[in-house]
Each structure stands twice: as C-alpha cells, then as structure tokens.
C-alpha positions as a printed Julia matrix, in Angstrom:
70×3 Matrix{Float64}:
  -5.89   -4.07  -3.61
  -3.44   -2.49  -1.23
  -1.35   -4.6    1.08
  -1.06   -3.81   4.78
   2.47   -2.48   4.26
   1.14    0.07   1.72
  -0.99    1.88   4.3
   0.45    4.92   6.05
   1.06    4.44   9.75
   0.08    7.52  11.76
   2.92    9.01  13.84
   0.77    8.81  16.98
   0.32    5.08  16.48
   4.03    4.57  15.76
   4.82    6.28  19.07
   2.42    4.02  20.99
   3.81    0.9   19.28
   7.34    1.89  20.31
   6.3     2.66  23.89
   4.16   -0.45  24.45
   5.72   -3.74  23.26
   2.54   -5.63  24.19
   0.56   -3.41  21.81
   2.98   -4.1   18.96
   2.75   -7.85  19.56
  -1.05   -7.73  19.75
  -1.3    -5.6   16.59
   0.96   -7.94  14.63
  -1.18  -10.9   15.75
  -4.3    -9.36  14.16
  -5.37  -10.48  10.71
  -4.16   -8.28   7.83
  -7.69   -6.98   7.23
  -8.05   -5.85  10.83
  -4.62   -4.22  10.72
  -5.59   -2.31   7.58
  -8.88   -1.18   9.12
  -7.06    0.28  12.14
  -4.35    1.93  10.04
  -6.92    3.51   7.74
  -9.03    4.67  10.7
  -6.04    6.27  12.43
  -4.59    7.99   9.37
  -7.98    9.18   8.09
  -8.18   11.92  10.75
  -6.69   15.26   9.7
  -5.76   16.66  13.11
  -3.07   15.15  15.31
  -5.32   15.5   18.34
  -8.02   13.39  16.68
  -5.52   10.74  15.57
  -4.13   10.51  19.12
  -7.63   10.19  20.57
  -8.5     7.42  18.11
  -5.33    5.52  18.92
  -5.93    5.81  22.68
  -9.56    4.69  22.27
  -8.6     1.58  20.26
  -5.67    0.32  22.35
  -7.85   -1.89  24.64
  -9.55   -3.44  21.59
  -6.21   -4.21  19.93
  -4.86   -5.75  23.13
  -7.94   -7.99  23.29
  -7.42   -9.14  19.68
 -10.56   -7.44  18.42
 -11.01   -5.69  15.1
 -12.2    -2.14  14.69
 -15.86   -3.15  14.3
 -15.92   -6.28  16.48
C-alpha cells in the first residue's frame, strides 16, 4: 500500500495550499485516507483546467473537515 507521501501532489493544489494557510492546516488535519483520496482525485485529471476546477470545488469540503465522499 502506498503512503500519503507517495502520492503526487498536483501543482494546482500546491499553489492553493501555499496561498491559503487555513487550507493547509485543514488538509493536514484530515485522516491519511482522506488526504490520499483528495490527492488521487486531483492528480487523476489530465488537463490543468480540470485539476484546477476539482481543487476549487473541494476547498469548502476540506475546510469543513470532510472527506471526498462524505
């Protein structure tokens, strides 16, 4: 099984984490399984536009401490 650190972090998500400290704190507070689900979901998209849209759509959920499918 892969660890959370082994998953690729999409550039669009890295940018948002750097710009929003509250998002970084909220993401780090999530369980490792939830973190992996988000990272896989973001990096699974092939186009940058799609990755950015997915990140923007999930920010409120992350800030509320919810997982991808919660």
